[in-house]
Structures are given as structure tokens and as C-alpha cells.
ZATORTOR-375593 format. One line per 8 residues: number of its first residue (from 1); their letters; for each residue x, y, z of N, C-alpha, C, O. Coordinates in pm, whole numbers, plus 50000, padded with zeros to 5 digits. Layout:
NUM = a = X:Y:Z:X:Y:Z:X:Y:Z:X:Y:Z; ...
//
This chain:
1 = xxxxxxxx = 18129:34081:46148:18014:33974:46127:17939:33959:46235:17966:34026:46335; 17834:33871:46234:17719:33855:46329:17729:33728:46326:17726:33662:46222; 17748:33657:46505:17728:33531:46471:17618:33477:46443:17515:33532:46482; 17609:33323:46345:17506:33270:46349:17433:33236:46439:17501:33220:46541; 17278:33206:46464:17179:33104:46602:17254:33026:46609:17281:33025:46729; 17348:32910:46533:17380:32779:46548:17522:32828:46609:17558:32805:46724; 17593:32895:46520:17751:32996:46622:17717:32968:46807:17772:32885:46879; 17619:33057:46841:17567:33112:46943:17555:33006:47077:17602:33015:47191
9 = xxxxxxxx = 17432:32853:46983:17444:32748:47056:17602:32705:47056:17657:32692:47165; 17673:32683:46941:17807:32615:46982:17873:32680:47062:17953:32609:47122; 17875:32809:47097:17974:32897:47135:17901:32844:47327:17980:32798:47409; 17803:32857:47351:17725:32795:47490:17783:32647:47517:17821:32622:47632; 17791:32567:47439:17807:32424:47444:17968:32430:47482:18029:32373:47573; 17998:32489:47415:18212:32480:47442:18162:32541:47579:18144:32452:47662; 18132:32683:47628:18145:32732:47722:18113:32614:47865:18200:32567:47938; 17961:32588:47871:17948:32430:48009:18095:32342:47977:18169:32318:48073
17 = xxxxxxxx = 18141:32286:47807:18244:32185:47852:18366:32225:47952:18415:32157:48041; 18405:32374:47903:18520:32386:47976:18418:32456:48125:18516:32448:48199; 18385:32473:48153:18357:32565:48300:18284:32397:48378:18239:32404:48492; 18282:32273:48311:18271:32146:48378:18430:32041:48381:18476:31942:48438; 18469:32149:48272:18595:32002:48255:18628:31899:48209:18715:31823:48251; 18545:31886:48096:18475:31772:47985:18580:31778:47873:18593:31893:47830; 18633:31716:47832:18705:31665:47722:18641:31718:47571:18559:31636:47528; 18656:31817:47496:18565:31814:47432:18636:31900:47272:18693:32003:47235
25 = xxxxxxxx = 18576:31755:47218:18615:31808:47048:18560:31855:46939:18442:31854:46973; 18564:31911:46795:18510:31960:46720:18601:31934:46596:18690:32006:46552; 18542:31770:46531:18594:31730:46415:18593:31794:46316:18492:31839:46263; 18685:31804:46285:18679:31899:46097:18634:31775:46022:18676:31660:46010; 18546:31834:45984:18554:31695:45839:18656:31797:45709:18647:31917:45685; 18725:31721:45664:18816:31709:45579:18855:31578:45501:18955:31567:45430; 18795:31517:45518:18809:31435:45506:18853:31304:45583:18877:31191:45542; 18854:31356:45698:18924:31237:45778:18839:31191:45899:18868:31109:45986
33 = xxxxxxxx = 18662:31308:45872:18581:31251:46003:18452:31208:45890:18444:31251:45775; 18343:31101:45964:18280:31067:45888:18149:31164:45854:18106:31230:45949; 18084:31176:45726:17982:31279:45714:17918:31204:45804:17923:31084:45829; 17807:31365:45883:17711:31325:45976:17745:31298:46143:17671:31264:46235; 17905:31333:46137:17942:31331:46266:17912:31443:46305:17911:31546:46237; 17865:31423:46498:17787:31544:46561:17939:31648:46538:18053:31613:46509; 17879:31789:46567:17944:31893:46631:18049:31862:46702:18161:31909:46686; 18008:31766:46799:18113:31817:46989:18142:31646:46972:18060:31563:46934
41 = xxxxxxxx = 18249:31627:47002:18247:31473:47061:18344:31487:47222:18461:31522:47239; 18229:31441:47331:18268:31490:47412:18299:31357:47551:18226:31258:47557; 18399:31376:47639:18433:31265:47708:18452:31324:47868:18537:31408:47899; 18354:31263:47961:18362:31362:48105:18267:31259:48206:18150:31221:48218; 18432:31239:48281:18394:31127:48397:18403:31003:48356:18361:30900:48408; 18461:31021:48259:18472:30841:48171:18325:30790:48108:18307:30668:48096; 18231:30871:48072:18130:30841:47999:18169:30918:47844:18224:31028:47845; 18141:30862:47737:18163:30948:47618:18023:30952:47533:17950:30855:47514
49 = xxxxxxxx = 18000:31103:47481:17873:31155:47432:17972:31225:47264:18086:31246:47224; 17849:31233:47226:17847:31296:47076:17723:31362:47063:17615:31303:47064; 17745:31542:47045:17630:31661:47040:17663:31709:46913:17766:31734:46851; 17487:31715:46886:17472:31799:46749:17377:31920:46821:17279:31925:46895; 17472:32019:46752:17404:32179:46746:17289:32146:46700:17267:32043:46636; 17184:32257:46737:17106:32289:46631:17031:32458:46657:17076:32503:46762; 16974:32515:46618:16916:32634:46664:16830:32699:46638:16828:32742:46522; 16679:32749:46761:16571:32724:46697:16518:32624:46673:16528:32533:46755
57 = xxxxxxxx = 16428:32601:46530:16349:32518:46502:16476:32403:46441:16453:32282:46449; 16576:32441:46395:16632:32341:46342:16675:32169:46327:16719:32132:46435; 16673:32088:46252:16656:31985:46253:16762:31886:46162:16807:31893:46048; 16778:31791:46277:16963:31691:46236:16883:31612:46108:16776:31552:46107; 16983:31638:46004:16941:31513:45929:16998:31384:45944:17081:31331:46018; 16905:31339:45820:16903:31133:45825:17012:31079:45894:17004:30997:45986; 17151:31144:45828:17317:31079:45809:17332:31161:45955:17439:31131:46009; 17277:31227:46007:17368:31295:46128:17279:31191:46266:17336:31147:46365
65 = xxxxxxxx = 17116:31171:46232:17066:31039:46341:17145:30937:46302:17166:30840:46375; 17194:30950:46188:17226:30743:46167:17380:30781:46266:17414:30699:46352; 17458:30901:46244:17579:30913:46333:17568:30849:46514:17621:30768:46589; 17412:31001:46509:17401:30954:46645:17309:30813:46703:17292:30767:46816; 17268:30777:46585:17248:30632:46685:17342:30538:46692:17306:30443:46762; 17505:30521:46621:17527:30462:46582:17645:30451:46784:17689:30351:46842; 17651:30605:46825:17714:30628:46905:17576:30563:47046:17631:30517:47146; 17445:30561:47047:17386:30542:47089:17354:30370:47128:17300:30312:47222
73 = xxxxxxxx = 17418:30328:47004:17416:30200:47001:17507:30135:47073:17474:30040:47145; 17682:30195:47059:17777:30156:47096:17802:30197:47270:17912:30202:47325; 17674:30222:47332:17665:30272:47490:17721:30409:47502:17777:30408:47612; 17741:30554:47436:17765:30652:47449:17636:30721:47464:17540:30646:47479; 17611:30847:47462:17492:30928:47489:17522:31032:47362:17619:31099:47327; 17401:31013:47317:17351:31112:47142:17252:31233:47197:17140:31223:47246; 17330:31349:47171:17263:31433:47239:17218:31553:47123:17318:31610:47079; 17119:31592:47079:17092:31686:47023:17051:31814:47071:16937:31825:47117
81 = xxxxxxxx = 17134:31921:47067:17149:32031:47202:17101:32201:47109:17180:32254:47030; 17000:32245:47132:16983:32414:47080:16933:32463:47208:16923:32406:47316; 16907:32566:47177:16895:32724:47257:16816:32703:47413:16827:32748:47527; 16724:32597:47329:16607:32591:47455:16645:32405:47530:16556:32334:47579; 16758:32373:47521:16747:32238:47568:16888:32199:47650:16918:32100:47717; 16963:32327:47615:17081:32317:47653:17115:32274:47824:17232:32252:47857; 16986:32264:47941:17006:32172:48024:17059:32064:48038:17140:32019:48119; 16988:32011:47919:17028:31839:47900:17163:31821:47894:17231:31723:47923
89 = xxxxxxxx = 17205:31978:47834:17388:31884:47784:17451:31918:47976:17525:31844:48041; 17403:32023:48013:17447:32053:48154:17399:31921:48270:17465:31891:48370; 17290:31867:48233:17243:31760:48329:17387:31630:48279:17467:31603:48369; 17404:31571:48156:17509:31507:48151:17643:31600:48231:17693:31518:48308; 17686:31676:48238:17839:31732:48249:17840:31700:48417:17935:31658:48483; 17679:31741:48471:17661:31705:48633:17703:31569:48652:17792:31526:48726; 17597:31486:48548:17580:31361:48628:17574:31244:48532:17499:31147:48535; 17665:31272:48451:17673:31203:48323:17577:31023:48340:17480:30977:48280
97 = xxxxxxxx = 17664:30972:48446:17571:30852:48424:17462:30816:48433:17429:30698:48422; 17379:30918:48456:17259:30890:48502:17191:30990:48308:17073:31025:48306; 17225:31001:48258:17221:31061:48152:17167:30970:48031:17249:30885:47997; 17018:30968:47941:17025:30936:47841:17061:30967:47728:17133:31067:47725; 17039:30919:47629:17033:31033:47453:16935:31062:47408:16843:30983:47384; 16934:31164:47390:16793:31265:47358:16756:31227:47169:16647:31253:47120; 16842:31181:47110:16857:31168:46989:16710:31082:46968:16667:31065:46854; 16670:31053:47036:16564:30900:46982:16438:31006:46969:16376:30987:46864
105 = xxxxx = 16383:31117:47054:16345:31168:47030:16267:31299:46904:16164:31366:46900; 16397:31278:46811:16382:31302:46663:16410:31189:46595:16460:31248:46499; 16413:31151:46585:16390:30990:46519:16218:30983:46446:16109:30974:46503; 16250:30990:46321:16075:30996:46271:16034:30898:46303:16115:30805:46309; 15891:30870:46340:15808:30751:46335:15772:30687:46225:15701:30587:46233
//
């Protein structure tokens, strides 16, 4: 069975995290995590990030944006990553202290 486009994005995210030595976990949605929790929770060089993976023109749900907003408000980095902006995740992994959340770009105005 062929991997879905979003699975390919998730695999690239995992590979980048592994390459840079970031702690990376995918919360399992079996009643223990909140709905809308990002696909990946990262900790790297003392910085926390929530990463929502999307493929193509996929957009985060309203609840995913709420959770990413909570991460941002708490001082973490909230990223929405697809195959076209993988460089933003890599920028976080290279210099997390210089990174800013990208989820605001996705919030409807």
C-alpha cells in the first residue's frame, strides 16, 4: 500500500528530528490526548514546539489552530509544516531560539 501524501510529510519531519537529535513524539489519540493536538510534540535544545503536518493544500482544522494557539501563548513554537515549507522546521532545529510560530499565517482574519 502506497504512503499517503501526509504520511510522506510526517516521515520527513521524523527524519529531520532524528538528524538533529530532537526529542519527537506523536501523541496517540486514544482518549489520553486532547482533540486537535498537533501531530508531533518536539523538544530541542530547551525549546518546545508543536508541529502539525499537512500535505499539499491541506489546512489545519479550527481545533488544531486552537491547540497551536495555546502552544504559542504558552511560549512554545507552533508550526504547520507541509512539503513546501520543510525548511521552516529545519530552521527551528538549527536555531530554535530564533524561530517564531508559523500558525498565525493560517489563522483566518
